[in-house]
C-alpha positions as CSV (number, residue, x, y, z in Angstrom):
1,M,5.9,30.5,-16.3
2,C,8.1,27.6,-15.2
3,E,5.4,26.4,-12.7
4,R,2.7,26.5,-15.4
5,R,4.9,24.5,-17.7
6,T,5.5,21.9,-15.0
7,I,1.7,21.6,-14.4
8,H,1.0,21.1,-18.1
9,T,3.8,18.5,-18.4
10,T,2.5,16.6,-15.4
11,I,-1.1,16.6,-16.8
12,A,0.1,15.4,-20.3
13,A,2.3,12.7,-18.7
14,L,-0.5,11.4,-16.6
15,V,-2.9,11.2,-19.6
16,I,-0.2,9.6,-21.9
17,L,0.7,7.0,-19.2
18,A,-2.9,6.2,-18.6
19,G,-3.6,5.8,-22.3
20,V,-0.5,3.6,-22.8
21,A,-1.2,1.4,-19.8
22,A,-4.9,1.0,-20.8
23,G,-3.8,0.2,-24.4
24,V,-1.3,-2.4,-23.2
25,R,-3.9,-4.0,-20.9
26,H,-6.5,-4.0,-23.7
27,K,-4.0,-5.6,-26.2
28,A,-3.1,-8.3,-23.6
29,R,-6.8,-9.0,-23.0
30,A,-7.4,-9.2,-26.7
31,R,-4.6,-11.8,-27.0
32,A,-5.8,-13.8,-24.0
33,R,-6.9,-17.3,-24.8
34,L,-8.3,-20.1,-22.8
35,A,-6.1,-23.1,-22.2
36,P,-7.0,-26.4,-24.0
37,G,-9.9,-28.0,-22.3
38,D,-11.2,-24.8,-20.7
39,S,-14.9,-23.9,-21.1
40,V,-17.3,-21.2,-20.3
41,W,-20.8,-21.8,-18.9
42,R,-23.9,-19.7,-18.0
43,I,-26.1,-20.9,-15.1
44,G,-29.5,-19.2,-15.3
45,Y,-31.9,-18.7,-12.4
46,E,-35.6,-17.9,-12.9
47,L,-37.5,-17.4,-9.6
48,E,-41.1,-16.6,-9.0
49,I,-41.8,-15.6,-5.4
50,R,-45.4,-15.7,-4.3
51,A,-45.8,-13.9,-1.0
52,T,-48.9,-13.5,1.1
53,K,-47.2,-11.0,3.4
54,S,-44.5,-8.3,3.1
55,G,-41.0,-8.6,4.5
56,A,-40.2,-12.1,3.4
57,R,-36.5,-12.9,2.9
58,I,-35.3,-15.3,0.2
59,A,-31.7,-16.5,-0.1
60,A,-30.3,-18.1,-3.3
61,G,-26.8,-19.6,-3.5
62,L,-24.4,-18.4,-6.1
63,P,-21.7,-20.4,-8.0
64,V,-18.7,-20.6,-5.7
65,D,-15.1,-20.1,-6.8
66,G,-13.2,-23.3,-6.6
67,T,-9.8,-24.8,-7.6
68,H,-10.9,-25.4,-11.2
69,A,-13.8,-23.0,-11.6
70,R,-14.6,-19.3,-11.0
71,L,-17.5,-17.0,-11.4
72,F,-16.3,-14.1,-13.6
73,R,-19.5,-12.3,-14.5
74,H,-23.0,-12.0,-13.2
75,E,-26.2,-10.1,-13.9
76,I,-29.2,-9.9,-11.6
77,I,-32.5,-8.6,-13.0
78,N,-35.1,-7.7,-10.3
79,P,-37.1,-4.6,-11.2
80,E,-39.4,-4.8,-8.2
81,L,-37.2,-6.4,-5.6
82,R,-34.2,-5.2,-3.5
83,A,-31.4,-7.8,-3.7
84,V,-27.9,-7.8,-2.2
85,I,-25.1,-10.2,-2.3
86,A,-24.0,-11.2,1.2
87,H,-21.9,-14.0,2.9
88,A,-23.7,-17.0,4.1
89,R,-23.4,-17.8,7.8
90,R,-22.3,-21.4,7.1
91,G,-19.7,-22.2,4.5
92,G,-18.6,-18.6,3.9
93,E,-19.9,-18.5,0.2
94,S,-21.8,-15.6,-1.3
95,E,-25.6,-15.8,-1.6
96,L,-28.2,-13.5,-3.1
97,V,-30.5,-12.2,-0.4
98,V,-33.8,-10.8,-1.6
99,A,-36.2,-8.7,0.4
100,V,-39.9,-9.0,-0.7
101,P,-41.4,-5.5,-0.1
102,T,-45.0,-6.3,-0.6
103,E,-47.4,-9.3,-1.0
104,G,-48.1,-10.7,-4.4
105,I,-46.1,-12.3,-7.2
106,H,-42.5,-11.1,-7.7
107,R,-40.0,-12.3,-10.3
108,L,-36.3,-12.4,-10.3
109,S,-33.8,-13.7,-12.8
110,G,-30.0,-14.1,-12.7
111,Q,-27.2,-15.1,-15.1
112,F,-24.0,-16.4,-13.7
113,D,-21.0,-17.0,-16.1
114,V,-18.5,-19.6,-14.9
115,H,-15.0,-20.3,-16.3
116,V,-13.9,-23.9,-15.9
117,S,-10.3,-24.9,-16.2
118,P,-9.7,-28.6,-15.5
119,E,-5.9,-28.5,-16.0
120,S,-5.3,-25.2,-14.3
121,E,-5.7,-24.2,-10.6
122,W,-6.9,-21.0,-9.1
123,K,-5.7,-20.0,-5.6
124,T,-8.8,-20.2,-3.5
125,K,-9.3,-20.1,0.2
126,P,-10.2,-23.6,1.4
127,P,-13.5,-24.1,3.3
128,G,-13.0,-23.4,7.0
129,S,-12.5,-26.3,9.4
130,P,-15.0,-26.9,12.2
131,A,-12.4,-26.2,14.9
132,D,-14.9,-24.2,17.0
133,P,-16.9,-26.5,19.3
134,E,-20.1,-24.9,18.3
135,E,-19.3,-25.2,14.6
136,R,-18.3,-28.9,15.0
137,A,-21.5,-29.6,16.9
138,Y,-23.5,-28.1,14.0
139,Y,-22.0,-30.6,11.6
140,L,-22.5,-33.5,14.0
141,R,-26.1,-32.8,14.9
142,S,-29.2,-34.8,14.2
143,E,-31.8,-33.3,11.8
144,P,-35.4,-34.3,10.9
145,N,-34.1,-35.9,7.7
146,V,-30.6,-36.9,9.0
147,Q,-31.5,-39.1,12.0
148,I,-28.2,-40.1,13.4
149,M,-29.7,-42.0,16.4
150,D,-32.2,-44.0,14.3
151,A,-31.9,-47.8,14.7
152,A,-31.3,-48.3,10.9
153,V,-28.5,-45.8,10.9
154,L,-26.8,-47.3,14.0
155,A,-27.2,-50.8,12.6
156,A,-25.6,-49.9,9.2
157,L,-22.7,-48.1,11.1
158,E,-22.0,-51.2,13.2
159,H,-22.1,-53.4,10.1
160,V,-19.4,-51.2,8.4
161,R,-17.3,-50.4,11.5
162,K,-15.6,-53.7,12.1
163,G,-11.9,-54.0,13.0
164,K,-9.5,-51.2,13.7
165,L,-10.1,-48.4,11.1
166,S,-8.6,-45.0,10.7
167,K,-11.0,-42.1,10.1
168,S,-10.2,-42.0,6.4
169,E,-10.7,-45.8,6.0
170,L,-14.0,-45.5,7.9
171,V,-15.3,-42.7,5.6
172,R,-14.5,-44.6,2.5
173,R,-16.2,-47.8,3.8
174,L,-19.3,-45.7,4.7
175,F,-19.3,-44.2,1.2
176,A,-18.9,-47.6,-0.4
177,F,-21.8,-49.0,1.7
178,C,-24.1,-46.2,0.6
179,A,-23.1,-46.4,-3.0
180,E,-23.7,-50.2,-3.1
181,N,-26.6,-50.8,-0.8
182,V,-28.9,-47.8,-1.4
183,L,-30.4,-47.8,-4.9
184,I,-31.8,-44.8,-6.7
185,A,-35.6,-44.8,-7.2
186,S,-37.9,-42.0,-8.3
187,E,-40.6,-42.6,-5.7
188,A,-38.2,-43.6,-2.9
189,P,-37.7,-41.7,0.5
190,R,-35.7,-38.5,0.9
191,D,-34.5,-39.0,4.5
192,A,-31.5,-41.0,5.7
193,A,-33.2,-43.5,8.1
194,A,-35.8,-44.6,5.5
195,A,-33.1,-44.9,2.8
196,L,-31.0,-47.2,4.9
197,R,-34.1,-49.2,6.1
198,T,-35.5,-49.8,2.7
199,G,-32.3,-49.9,0.6
200,S,-33.7,-47.3,-1.9
201,A,-33.8,-43.5,-2.0
202,R,-33.9,-40.5,-4.2
203,P,-30.5,-38.9,-4.8
204,L,-31.0,-36.5,-1.9
205,G,-31.9,-39.4,0.4
206,K,-28.8,-41.3,-0.6
207,A,-26.6,-38.3,0.2
208,R,-28.4,-37.8,3.5
209,A,-27.8,-41.4,4.4
210,L,-24.0,-40.9,4.0
211,V,-24.2,-37.7,6.1
212,A,-26.1,-39.5,8.8
213,L,-23.6,-42.4,8.9
214,C,-20.6,-40.1,9.1
215,R,-22.2,-38.0,11.9
216,A,-23.2,-41.1,13.8
217,A,-19.5,-42.1,13.6
218,R,-18.6,-38.6,15.0
219,L,-17.2,-37.4,11.7
220,P,-18.4,-33.8,10.7
221,A,-20.3,-34.0,7.5
222,R,-22.5,-31.7,5.4
223,L,-24.5,-31.6,2.2
224,I,-23.3,-29.7,-0.8
225,V,-25.7,-28.5,-3.5
226,G,-24.5,-27.4,-7.0
227,F,-24.9,-28.0,-10.7
228,E,-23.3,-30.3,-13.2
229,L,-22.2,-28.2,-16.2
230,V,-24.1,-30.1,-18.9
231,E,-26.1,-28.0,-21.4
232,T,-29.8,-28.2,-20.6
233,P,-32.7,-25.7,-20.5
234,R,-34.1,-27.5,-17.4
235,A,-31.2,-28.1,-15.0
236,S,-31.7,-29.9,-11.7
237,P,-29.4,-29.1,-8.8
238,H,-27.2,-32.0,-7.7
239,V,-26.4,-32.9,-4.1
240,W,-23.3,-34.5,-2.8
241,V,-21.4,-34.7,0.6
242,E,-18.4,-33.2,2.2
243,V,-16.8,-35.0,5.2
244,F,-14.1,-33.4,7.4
245,T,-11.3,-35.8,7.9
246,G,-7.5,-35.5,7.7
247,G,-7.7,-31.7,8.5
248,R,-9.8,-30.8,5.4
249,W,-13.2,-31.3,3.8
250,I,-13.3,-34.2,1.3
251,S,-16.0,-34.6,-1.3
252,F,-18.0,-37.8,-1.8
253,D,-20.8,-38.4,-4.3
254,P,-22.6,-41.6,-3.5
255,V,-25.0,-41.1,-6.5
256,N,-22.3,-40.9,-9.2
257,G,-19.5,-42.8,-7.3
258,F,-17.0,-40.0,-7.0
259,A,-14.8,-40.2,-3.9
260,G,-12.0,-37.8,-2.7
261,A,-12.8,-35.0,-5.2
262,M,-15.5,-33.9,-7.6
263,P,-14.8,-33.5,-11.3
264,A,-14.2,-29.9,-12.5
265,R,-17.6,-29.9,-14.3
266,F,-19.4,-29.8,-10.9
267,V,-19.8,-26.3,-9.4
268,V,-20.7,-25.7,-5.8
269,V,-23.6,-23.3,-5.1
270,R,-24.3,-23.8,-1.4
271,R,-22.7,-25.6,1.5
272,A,-24.6,-27.1,4.4
273,A,-27.8,-27.0,2.4
274,S,-29.8,-29.2,0.1
275,Q,-31.5,-26.5,-1.9
276,V,-30.3,-23.7,-4.1
277,V,-33.1,-21.4,-2.9
278,S,-34.3,-21.1,0.7
279,G,-36.9,-19.0,2.5
280,A,-40.2,-20.7,1.5
281,D,-42.7,-21.0,4.3
282,A,-46.5,-21.0,4.9
283,Q,-46.7,-17.4,3.6
284,T,-44.2,-17.6,0.8
285,S,-43.8,-20.1,-2.0
286,I,-41.0,-20.1,-4.6
287,V,-41.3,-21.5,-8.1
288,Q,-37.7,-22.0,-9.4
289,A,-36.2,-23.0,-12.7
290,F,-32.6,-23.4,-13.7
291,S,-30.7,-23.7,-16.9
292,V,-27.1,-24.4,-18.0
293,R,-25.8,-23.2,-21.3
294,R,-22.3,-23.3,-22.8
295,L,-20.9,-20.0,-24.1
296,R,-18.3,-18.8,-26.5
297,P,-15.3,-17.5,-24.5
298,P,-15.5,-13.7,-24.2
299,A,-12.6,-11.5,-25.1
300,G,-10.1,-11.0,-22.3
301,L,-10.8,-14.3,-20.6
302,S,-7.7,-16.5,-20.1
303,A,-6.4,-19.4,-18.0
304,P,-5.1,-18.6,-14.5
305,A,-1.9,-16.6,-14.6
306,R,1.1,-17.9,-12.7
307,N,3.2,-14.8,-12.5
308,G,3.5,-11.8,-10.3
309,L,1.7,-9.6,-12.8
310,S,-1.6,-11.2,-12.0
311,V,-1.8,-8.9,-9.0
312,L,-2.6,-6.1,-11.4
313,D,-5.7,-7.9,-12.7
314,F,-8.5,-7.0,-10.4
315,T,-11.0,-9.1,-12.5
316,R,-9.5,-12.3,-11.1
317,L,-10.8,-11.5,-7.6
318,P,-13.9,-13.3,-6.1
319,L,-17.4,-12.0,-6.9
320,A,-18.0,-10.2,-3.6
321,A,-14.5,-8.5,-3.7
322,R,-15.1,-7.5,-7.3
323,D,-18.4,-5.9,-6.6
324,T,-17.1,-4.0,-3.6
325,L,-13.9,-2.9,-5.4
326,A,-15.8,-1.7,-8.4
327,I,-17.7,0.7,-6.2
328,I,-14.6,1.8,-4.3
329,L,-12.7,2.5,-7.6
330,L,-15.6,4.9,-8.5
331,L,-15.0,7.0,-5.4
332,P,-12.2,9.0,-7.1
333,L,-14.7,9.9,-9.8
334,G,-17.2,10.9,-7.1
335,A,-14.4,13.2,-5.7
336,L,-13.9,14.5,-9.2
337,V,-17.7,15.3,-9.4
338,T,-17.5,17.1,-6.1
339,A,-14.4,19.1,-7.2
340,I,-16.2,20.2,-10.4
341,C,-19.3,21.2,-8.5
342,R,-17.3,23.2,-6.0
343,N,-14.6,24.8,-8.2
344,I,-16.2,25.0,-11.6
345,I,-19.9,25.3,-10.8
346,G,-19.5,27.1,-7.5
347,L,-21.6,24.9,-5.2
348,R,-20.7,24.7,-1.5
349,T,-20.8,21.5,0.5
350,F,-20.2,20.4,4.1
351,G,-16.6,19.0,3.6
352,T,-14.9,17.8,0.4
353,F,-15.7,14.1,0.7
354,T,-19.0,14.2,2.5
355,P,-21.1,14.0,-0.7
356,S,-19.2,10.9,-2.0
357,L,-19.3,9.1,1.3
358,L,-23.0,9.8,1.8
359,A,-23.6,8.5,-1.7
360,L,-21.6,5.4,-0.9
361,S,-23.7,4.7,2.2
362,F,-26.9,4.8,0.1
363,V,-25.5,2.4,-2.6
364,Y,-25.9,-0.5,-0.3
365,T,-29.5,0.2,0.7
366,D,-32.7,1.5,-0.8
367,W,-32.2,5.3,-1.4
368,R,-35.8,6.1,-0.1
369,S,-35.2,4.3,3.2
370,G,-31.8,5.9,3.4
371,M,-33.2,9.4,2.9
372,V,-35.9,8.9,5.5
373,I,-33.2,7.7,8.0
374,F,-30.9,10.6,7.0
375,V,-33.6,13.3,7.5
376,V,-34.9,11.9,10.8
377,V,-31.5,11.3,12.3
378,L,-30.2,14.7,11.1
379,G,-33.2,16.6,12.4
380,L,-33.3,15.0,15.9
381,S,-29.5,15.3,16.2
382,L,-29.7,19.0,15.4
383,L,-32.3,19.3,18.2
384,N,-30.0,17.5,20.5
385,R,-27.1,19.7,19.5
386,A,-29.1,22.8,20.3
387,M,-29.9,21.5,23.7
388,L,-26.2,20.9,24.4
389,E,-25.4,24.5,23.7
390,S,-26.6,25.6,27.2
391,L,-24.1,23.2,28.8
392,K,-21.1,25.0,27.3
393,L,-19.1,21.7,26.7
394,L,-15.7,21.3,25.2
395,V,-15.5,20.2,21.5
396,A,-14.4,16.6,22.0
397,P,-17.1,15.6,24.6
398,R,-19.8,17.5,22.7
399,L,-19.0,15.6,19.4
400,S,-18.9,12.3,21.3
401,I,-22.4,13.0,22.7
402,V,-23.7,13.9,19.3
403,L,-22.1,10.7,17.9
404,T,-23.8,8.7,20.6
405,V,-27.2,10.2,19.8
406,V,-26.7,9.5,16.1
407,V,-25.8,5.9,16.8
408,L,-28.9,5.4,18.9
409,L,-31.2,7.1,16.4
410,M,-29.8,5.0,13.5
411,A,-30.2,1.8,15.5
412,L,-33.8,2.8,16.3
413,S,-34.4,3.6,12.6
414,V,-33.1,0.2,11.5
415,S,-35.3,-1.5,14.1
416,A,-38.4,0.5,13.0
417,F,-37.8,-0.4,9.3
418,E,-37.4,-4.0,10.2
419,E,-40.7,-3.9,12.2
420,I,-42.6,-2.8,9.1
421,G,-40.9,-5.4,6.9
422,Q,-38.6,-2.9,5.1
423,G,-35.2,-4.1,6.5
424,V,-32.3,-2.0,5.4
425,G,-29.4,-3.9,6.9
426,A,-27.5,-2.5,9.9
427,R,-24.1,-3.0,8.3
428,T,-25.0,-0.6,5.5
429,L,-25.4,2.3,7.9
430,L,-22.0,2.1,9.6
431,L,-20.3,4.5,7.2
432,P,-22.4,7.7,7.6
433,M,-22.4,7.8,11.4
434,V,-19.2,9.9,11.7
435,I,-20.3,11.9,8.6
436,L,-23.6,12.7,10.1
437,T,-21.9,13.7,13.4
438,T,-19.6,16.2,11.7
439,M,-22.5,17.5,9.5
440,V,-24.6,18.2,12.6
441,E,-21.7,20.2,14.1
442,R,-21.0,22.1,10.9
443,F,-24.7,22.8,10.3
444,Y,-25.1,24.2,13.8
445,I,-22.0,26.4,13.6
446,T,-23.0,27.7,10.2
447,R,-26.5,28.5,11.4
448,E,-25.1,30.4,14.4
449,E,-22.6,32.3,12.3
450,D,-24.4,32.9,9.0
451,G,-28.0,32.2,9.7
452,T,-30.5,29.4,9.2
453,T,-31.0,30.2,5.5
454,T,-27.3,29.8,4.7
455,A,-27.0,26.6,6.7
456,L,-30.1,25.1,4.9
457,S,-28.7,26.2,1.5
458,L,-25.4,24.6,2.3
459,L,-27.2,21.4,3.3
460,G,-29.2,21.4,0.1
461,Q,-26.1,21.8,-2.0
462,T,-24.4,19.0,-0.2
463,L,-27.3,16.7,-0.9
464,L,-27.5,17.8,-4.5
465,V,-23.8,16.9,-5.0
466,A,-24.3,13.6,-3.1
467,G,-27.2,12.8,-5.4
468,A,-24.9,13.2,-8.5
469,C,-22.2,11.0,-6.8
470,Y,-24.9,8.4,-6.0
471,L,-25.9,8.1,-9.7
472,L,-22.2,7.7,-10.5
473,L,-21.6,5.0,-7.9
474,R,-24.7,3.1,-9.0
475,W,-23.4,3.0,-12.6
476,H,-22.5,-0.7,-12.7
477,A,-21.1,-0.7,-16.2
478,L,-18.7,2.2,-15.4
479,G,-17.6,0.4,-12.2
480,L,-16.7,-2.8,-14.3
481,L,-14.8,-0.6,-16.8
482,V,-12.7,1.0,-14.1
483,L,-12.2,-2.4,-12.4
484,T,-10.9,-3.8,-15.7
485,Y,-8.8,-0.7,-16.6
486,P,-7.9,1.0,-13.3
487,E,-5.3,3.1,-15.1
488,I,-8.2,5.3,-16.2
489,H,-7.6,7.1,-12.9
490,G,-4.5,8.6,-14.4
491,V,-6.9,10.8,-16.4
492,T,-8.8,11.4,-13.2
493,L,-5.6,12.7,-11.5
494,A,-4.8,14.9,-14.5
495,V,-8.3,16.5,-14.5
496,L,-8.1,17.1,-10.7
497,I,-4.7,18.8,-11.2
498,W,-6.2,21.1,-13.8
499,I,-9.2,21.9,-11.6
500,G,-6.7,22.5,-8.7
501,R,-5.1,25.2,-10.8
502,Y,-8.3,26.7,-12.1
503,A,-8.7,30.4,-11.1
504,G,-11.5,31.6,-13.3
505,Y,-15.1,32.6,-12.6
506,R,-17.5,29.9,-11.3
507,L,-20.8,29.5,-13.0
508,T,-22.7,30.6,-9.9
509,E,-20.6,33.8,-9.8
510,L,-21.5,34.6,-13.4
511,W,-25.2,34.2,-12.5
512,R,-24.8,36.1,-9.2
513,F,-23.1,39.1,-10.9
514,R,-25.0,39.0,-14.2
515,D,-26.6,42.4,-13.6
516,M,-23.3,44.1,-12.7
517,P,-22.0,46.2,-15.6
518,P,-18.3,45.6,-16.6
519,P,-15.8,48.3,-16.1
520,P,-15.6,50.9,-19.0
521,G,-13.8,49.6,-22.0
522,Q,-13.8,46.0,-20.8
523,P,-16.0,43.1,-22.1
524,A,-18.3,41.1,-19.7
525,P,-16.4,38.3,-18.0
526,T,-16.9,34.7,-19.2
527,L,-16.2,31.3,-17.7
528,G,-12.4,30.8,-17.3
529,E,-11.7,34.5,-16.7
530,R,-11.4,36.4,-13.5
531,G,-10.5,40.0,-13.2
């Protein structure tokens, strides 16, 4: 009796604490206000991809978190396309990578909400330095439109580089030269050499001229493309320059005359690039349109916190971290679904966490491709496991052999999908390797001990529960809710404790013994009772 009272007290305490914590957080978010001068903007993307072949890859830059701006909400609408957010190779920012499955016209739209706080500062990781020789060489190289060995570029550099100058002084002189001597014209060149030779260029050509001069002077430099947050239904990307000097990247805008730093109203989208969207080629063309709109501040948005309690606010994290964390925070709910299926419904699975982890591996890839890979790898691995039986190996070497076969089969599957233009991404398949290895072993042992029918039934029930977990992990709104109010998992713990103490009939048992008459004088059992 005392033990039951303790359980009930624990469950009640968890529910009350979760409710109080969520209420306090909700009240704090309701009171949250932006600092004077803060603003909220929405950058809209509208892309029309026209592909004459399947398998094309399109990459679009996303607003980058900076000292005075951060991306706090995003929505991507692509009913026909498979899109993932990944890290760009250069610059480290996030980009939207879109795989075009078939030829034809495909449309994608996105909305990215940015909070700008000119007077406040967010803690952000500074762009990496080109310390690696290969990385440094990348930012010193000559390009088709950045011709560092052209006579016009070298002549301009010699004209500016007179006397003994420090690197910082040289950069500022090069910037001043481009700002004063290269005029903006609508029909002017876009490349650096022609801009310096003719003294006129489009905005992109003027920025490339500064990059070419800096690289010719052995100063790492790169283009930056982004948006100026000015309300317009037809926004044009703006390009400026970053030069690495004094141990850090410093911004220069020869078009608008900004030197040393960009105003807070400019948001970076891609580094080491001149276009927001890339991937166009002879077989793929992209029609793109952008918009910028000012929004009313949503509830719960506030200026950057400067106290230790900010660590409890997961919504302040960068975009990629938030998306990943939102899925991870749903895993306890996946475990709860598994517990309900096993202890209340009466389904059986290969392991307690296998369904949730299998579902997690499918979240990052197309579920159809994932199922094909799963079935092929599982089937061939079981065949390999049967062949190993005659060798009478010990458990550890046998499992290691099965793991090796699973890895090779999954690598082959990824390569095969890539060959037919349906790339699934190798990193998305890292998680289920060990899971598949243990499933193969358990399936084979179950088949040997209880028969093939039982093993197949157990496999089917595992996949059924994994499907339920997959639908839960794909529930984006629920993930954002748990990310915002993580104390919800206090209720999750309470429910799990209750399930852990449940000793009644399972639904499958009621169905299995439905034809069995109850003992004389006793009513038929119902859910929650066990004789």
